[in-house]
KEVO-225666 format. One record per residue (C-alpha): residue in three letters; z, x, y. Coordinates in Angstrom, 1 decimal, always signed. Each point is the difference from the previous one (the first is absolute). Layout:
BEGIN
   code       c3       c1       c2
    ALA        Z        X        Y
...
***
This chain:
BEGIN
   code       c3       c1       c2
    UNK    +19.3    +20.6     +0.1
    UNK     -3.3     -1.1     +1.6
    UNK     -2.4     -2.0     -2.0
    UNK     -3.7     -0.1     +0.8
    UNK     -2.5     -2.7     -0.8
    UNK     -3.5     +0.9     -0.9
    UNK     -2.7     -1.7     +2.0
    UNK     -3.1     -1.3     -1.8
    UNK     -2.5     -2.9     -0.1
    UNK     -0.2     -2.9     -2.4
    UNK     -3.0     -2.2     -0.9
    UNK     +1.5     -3.6     -0.3
    UNK     -1.8     -3.1     -1.2
    UNK     +1.5     -3.4     +0.3
    UNK     -2.0     -3.2     -0.8
    UNK     -3.3     +1.8     +0.0
    UNK     +0.6     +1.7     +3.4
    UNK     +0.2     +3.8     -0.1
    UNK     +1.4     +2.4     +2.7
    UNK     +1.3     +3.5     +0.4
    UNK     +3.5     +0.4     +1.6
    UNK     +2.4     +2.8     +0.7
    UNK     +3.0     +0.3     -2.3
    UNK     +3.1     +2.1     -0.3
    UNK     +0.9     +1.3     -3.5
    UNK     +3.6     +0.4     -1.1
    UNK     +0.5     +1.5     -3.5
    UNK     +3.4     -1.6     -0.4
    UNK     -1.2     -3.6     +0.6
    UNK     -1.8     -1.6     -2.9
    UNK     -1.3     -3.1     +1.8
    UNK     -3.0     -0.8     +2.3
    UNK     +0.7     -1.6     +3.4
    UNK     -2.9     -1.4     +1.9
    UNK     +0.7     -0.3     +3.7
    UNK     -1.4     -1.5     +3.2
    UNK     -2.9     +2.5     +0.4
    UNK     -1.3     -0.8     -3.5
    UNK     +0.3     -3.8     +0.4
    UNK     -1.8     +0.2     +3.4
    UNK     -2.8     +2.1     -1.4
    UNK     -0.5     -2.6     -2.8
    UNK     +0.2     -2.9     +2.6
    UNK     +3.1     -1.4     -1.9
    UNK     +3.4     -1.1     +1.1
    UNK     +3.2     -0.7     -2.0
    UNK     +1.5     -3.5     +0.2
    UNK     +3.8     +0.5     -0.4
    UNK     +0.5     -3.7     -0.8
    UNK     -2.3     -0.1     -3.0
    UNK     -0.1     +3.7     -0.9
    UNK     -3.8     -0.1     -0.1
    UNK     -2.7     +2.0     +1.8
    UNK     -2.3     -2.0     +2.3
    UNK     -3.3     +1.0     +1.6
    UNK     +0.3     +0.5     +3.8
    UNK     -2.2     +0.9     +2.9
    UNK     -0.4     +3.6     +1.0
    UNK     -0.1     +0.8     +3.7
    UNK     -1.9     +3.2     +0.9
    UNK     +1.3     +1.4     +3.2
***
């Protein structure tokens, strides 16, 4: 059985910075998972040692 994910967009705000990022919606999963695209759009990075989000530089190519 094939399962399809619905594509949509999400307005996300973290620490006063707001952005719109693409998302995939799965009706069976009841959690939110923010990924690399969202973190980069917010100029944030995840520090695996501390478990904290940190501000980072954004390189526009």
